[in-house]
N, CA, C and O of each residue as an XYZ file, in Angstrom:
336
protein
N     109.865    150.419     45.827
C     108.997    149.352     46.293
C     108.542    148.463     45.136
O     108.328    147.265     45.322
N     108.396    149.029     43.967
C     107.984    148.233     42.820
C     109.041    147.191     42.482
O     108.714    146.043     42.182
N     110.304    147.589     42.531
C     111.397    146.654     42.249
C     111.457    145.531     43.265
O     111.697    144.378     42.906
N     111.240    145.860     44.536
C     111.248    144.847     45.580
C     110.083    143.875     45.407
O     110.236    142.674     45.631
N     108.937    144.383     45.015
C     107.783    143.522     44.771
C     108.016    142.585     43.593
O     107.670    141.405     43.658
N     108.599    143.104     42.520
C     108.887    142.268     41.351
C     109.932    141.215     41.695
O     109.818    140.064     41.273
N     110.961    141.608     42.468
C     111.986    140.639     42.874
C     111.379    139.531     43.728
O     111.751    138.367     43.579
N     110.458    139.872     44.613
C     109.798    138.867     45.444
C     108.950    137.915     44.606
O     108.946    136.707     44.840
N     108.238    138.463     43.639
C     107.421    137.607     42.767
C     108.294    136.682     41.920
O     107.938    135.522     41.714
N     109.423    137.172     41.431
C     110.324    136.332     40.643
C     110.947    135.226     41.491
O     111.115    134.100     41.022
N     111.289    135.546     42.733
C     111.826    134.521     43.631
C     110.770    133.463     43.939
O     111.083    132.273     43.989
N     109.534    133.883     44.145
C     108.452    132.929     44.391
C     108.210    132.054     43.160
O     107.963    130.856     43.298
N     108.276    132.633     41.965
C     108.114    131.858     40.741
C     109.237    130.836     40.585
O     108.986    129.684     40.231
N     110.468    131.255     40.848
C     111.605    130.331     40.754
C     111.472    129.197     41.766
O     111.781    128.048     41.451
N     111.019    129.507     42.966
C     110.833    128.479     43.985
C     109.763    127.478     43.562
O     109.934    126.274     43.753
N     108.665    127.960     42.992
C     107.614    127.052     42.516
C     108.112    126.174     41.374
O     107.803    124.983     41.330
N     108.879    126.748     40.453
C     109.412    125.954     39.345
C     110.408    124.915     39.840
O     110.444    123.799     39.323
N     111.213    125.266     40.832
C     112.135    124.292     41.410
C     111.379    123.171     42.116
O     111.770    122.007     42.031
N     110.302    123.517     42.810
C     109.498    122.483     43.476
C     108.883    121.526     42.455
O     108.842    120.316     42.681
N     108.413    122.059     41.346
C     107.880    121.204     40.286
C     108.984    120.309     39.732
O     108.757    119.129     39.464
N     110.182    120.872     39.560
C     111.309    120.080     39.081
C     111.689    118.959     40.027
O     112.047    117.868     39.585
N     111.613    119.219     41.337
C     111.914    118.163     42.316
C     110.842    117.076     42.267
O     111.157    115.890     42.361
N     109.589    117.469     42.120
C     108.514    116.483     42.016
C     108.693    115.624     40.770
O     108.420    114.424     40.800
N     109.151    116.231     39.673
C     109.380    115.494     38.428
C     110.747    114.805     38.413
O     111.161    114.271     37.384
N     111.450    114.816     39.552
C     112.728    114.130     39.739
C     113.833    114.621     38.812
O     114.599    113.822     38.275
N     113.913    115.919     38.628
C     114.996    116.518     37.852
C     116.190    116.746     38.776
O     116.064    117.395     39.815
N     117.339    116.213     38.394
C     118.533    116.327     39.242
C     118.972    117.766     39.409
O     119.369    118.166     40.504
N     118.910    118.549     38.354
C     119.373    119.926     38.426
C     118.481    120.747     39.368
O     118.974    121.623     40.079
N     117.187    120.469     39.373
C     116.277    121.170     40.288
C     116.597    120.799     41.729
O     116.582    121.652     42.616
N     116.886    119.525     41.958
C     117.242    119.079     43.310
C     118.502    119.781     43.796
O     118.577    120.192     44.954
N     119.492    119.922     42.919
C     120.732    120.616     43.302
C     120.468    122.077     43.613
O     120.982    122.603     44.601
N     119.660    122.750     42.768
C     119.379    124.166     42.999
C     118.580    124.380     44.284
O     118.809    125.355     45.000
N     117.653    123.483     44.577
C     116.890    123.590     45.833
C     117.823    123.406     47.020
O     117.708    124.116     48.019
N     118.745    122.456     46.916
C     119.717    122.234     47.985
C     120.554    123.493     48.214
O     120.755    123.905     49.356
N     121.039    124.100     47.134
C     121.837    125.334     47.246
C     120.999    126.458     47.842
O     121.472    127.188     48.713
N     119.759    126.602     47.381
C     118.879    127.647     47.894
C     118.629    127.487     49.388
O     118.645    128.472     50.126
N     118.401    126.269     49.838
C     118.150    126.036     51.261
C     119.404    126.283     52.102
O     119.306    126.792     53.218
N     120.568    125.931     51.586
C     121.810    126.214     52.325
C     122.028    127.715     52.435
O     122.426    128.205     53.492
N     121.771    128.451     51.358
C     121.910    129.911     51.404
C     120.921    130.515     52.403
O     121.283    131.402     53.175
N     119.687    130.040     52.389
C     118.684    130.530     53.348
C     119.093    130.216     54.782
O     118.925    131.048     55.674
N     119.622    129.028     55.005
C     120.049    128.638     56.347
C     121.219    129.493     56.827
O     121.235    129.929     57.978
N     122.188    129.732     55.963
C     123.337    130.575     56.334
C     122.879    131.999     56.633
O     123.326    132.603     57.609
N     121.996    132.534     55.805
C     121.463    133.874     56.062
C     120.700    133.954     57.368
O     120.827    134.934     58.102
N     119.916    132.946     57.665
C     119.153    132.927     58.916
C     120.072    132.823     60.126
O     119.839    133.477     61.142
N     121.111    132.006     60.021
C     122.055    131.896     61.133
C     122.814    133.200     61.339
O     123.111    133.569     62.475
N     123.129    133.900     60.255
C     123.756    135.220     60.399
C     122.826    136.207     61.100
O     123.268    137.005     61.926
N     121.539    136.149     60.767
C     120.573    137.020     61.438
C     120.474    136.707     62.929
O     120.269    137.608     63.742
N     120.617    135.442     63.283
C     120.563    135.070     64.696
C     121.812    135.532     65.448
O     121.730    135.896     66.621
N     122.968    135.520     64.777
C     124.229    135.853     65.437
C     124.439    137.358     65.522
O     124.874    137.864     66.557
N     124.136    138.078     64.449
C     124.384    139.516     64.412
C     123.321    140.267     65.216
O     122.136    139.950     65.114
N     123.724    141.243     66.003
C     122.761    142.009     66.813
C     122.121    143.146     66.011
O     122.420    144.316     66.250
N     121.250    142.811     65.068
C     120.633    143.860     64.245
C     119.130    143.987     64.483
O     118.438    144.653     63.714
N     118.630    143.367     65.518
C     117.223    143.507     65.862
C     116.313    142.508     65.163
O     115.109    142.746     65.065
N     116.850    141.408     64.681
C     116.015    140.393     64.040
C     115.188    139.655     65.088
O     115.564    139.608     66.259
N     114.081    139.088     64.675
C     113.198    138.348     65.562
C     113.839    137.016     65.931
O     114.298    136.286     65.053
N     113.876    136.693     67.220
C     114.478    135.454     67.698
C     113.452    134.541     68.377
O     113.822    133.681     69.175
N     112.190    134.723     68.069
C     111.149    133.921     68.698
C     111.055    132.522     68.108
O     111.757    132.195     67.152
N     110.180    131.696     68.687
C     110.063    130.305     68.223
C     109.538    130.181     66.793
O     109.933    129.265     66.072
N     108.669    131.074     66.380
C     108.163    131.008     65.005
C     109.273    131.335     64.021
O     109.386    130.683     62.983
N     110.090    132.330     64.326
C     111.209    132.682     63.454
C     112.229    131.549     63.396
O     112.786    131.272     62.334
N     112.474    130.901     64.514
C     113.417    129.780     64.514
C     112.892    128.606     63.686
O     113.648    127.981     62.943
N     111.596    128.310     63.814
C     111.013    127.216     63.030
C     111.040    127.538     61.537
O     111.398    126.690     60.720
N     110.664    128.759     61.188
C     110.585    129.144     59.785
C     111.955    129.289     59.146
O     112.167    128.835     58.022
N     112.886    129.915     59.852
C     114.168    130.267     59.254
C     115.262    129.235     59.459
O     116.245    129.239     58.719
N     115.123    128.347     60.444
C     116.186    127.378     60.719
C     115.683    125.946     60.565
O     116.300    125.155     59.851
N     114.590    125.602     61.212
C     114.147    124.204     61.230
C     113.646    123.733     59.865
O     113.947    122.611     59.457
N     112.896    124.560     59.159
C     112.374    124.143     57.855
C     113.494    123.954     56.827
O     113.494    122.938     56.133
N     114.464    124.898     56.693
C     115.564    124.618     55.756
C     116.375    123.381     56.126
O     116.803    122.641     55.240
N     116.594    123.143     57.415
C     117.320    121.932     57.826
C     116.517    120.696     57.438
O     117.084    119.716     56.954
N     115.219    120.731     57.641
C     114.372    119.596     57.259
C     114.402    119.331     55.762
O     114.466    118.176     55.342
N     114.357    120.378     54.954
C     114.411    120.207     53.500
C     115.760    119.641     53.077
O     115.824    118.767     52.212
N     116.839    120.133     53.681
C     118.178    119.632     53.356
C     118.285    118.149     53.704
O     118.815    117.362     52.920
N     117.789    117.772     54.863
C     117.840    116.356     55.271
C     117.012    115.494     54.321
O     117.453    114.413     53.931
N     115.828    115.952     53.947
C     114.989    115.176     53.036
C     115.607    115.061     51.647
O     115.515    114.007     51.018
N     116.227    116.120     51.166
C     116.856    116.056     49.845
C     118.081    115.155     49.843
O     118.349    114.483     48.848
N     118.821    115.132     50.929
C     120.001    114.279     50.991
C     119.619    112.814     51.144
O     120.387    111.939     50.744
N     118.454    112.525     51.714
C     118.049    111.152     51.970
C     117.426    110.453     50.776
O     117.151    109.256     50.856
N     117.192    111.151     49.673
C     116.494    110.554     48.543
C     117.408    110.353     47.342
O     116.942    110.482     46.210
N     118.653    110.052     47.530
C     119.564    109.874     46.412
C     119.201    108.657     45.572
O     119.369    108.680     44.353
N     118.707    107.594     46.203
C     118.346    106.402     45.453
C     117.170    106.669     44.527
O     117.105    106.111     43.432
N     116.257    107.502     44.947
C     115.090    107.800     44.119
C     115.478    108.590     42.865
O     114.798    108.495     41.843
N     116.562    109.364     42.934
C     116.972    110.162     41.805
C     117.974    109.446     40.911
O     118.325    109.974     39.855
N     118.444    108.276     41.289
C     119.460    107.591     40.502
C     118.872    106.749     39.384
O     119.624    106.233     38.558
N     117.582    106.595     39.326
C     116.977    105.749     38.287
C     116.859    106.475     36.969
O     116.372    105.905     35.992
């Protein structure tokens, strides 16, 4: 459990640093956030398809599918802002 807790804290730290990088308009941070959201979306869709007892309620759909899609759409729509 200690290892899982440390891994969760490191992932949260990386996510916060990537968010700061996107706010500061760093291209590499934007790319990593895009990759992270695609990986999260693929994992969530696998959880929806595979019959392993995952939650399929509206909150799980909003959190695991709608939010990553929204982030991907927002990141793809701001190419002009990052080209300066």
